[in-house]
C-alpha angles and dihedrals in degrees: 000000000000091000092052092049091049090050090049090051090051092050092049093049091050092054108115099232093165095049112054090170092062111128092217095064094094092049093048092046090053091052092047092051091049093048090047090054091048092050095046091047092051089051090051094244113152113207124210125190107275095014098116092124091060091055093047092052091050093049093052095068 
């Protein structure tokens, strides 16, 4: 779990917030989405379409 969280942190820090024209945005977003699914699955969180608020409440311990 720690490894996945560290990898997610690295992906988020590499996201080009100041350069929306960056060609790598789609690739990075795909990796972030995949890592998010891996982390939520390992926590036992089941996501439903439109259930973002449930995930946010769980992550705020």
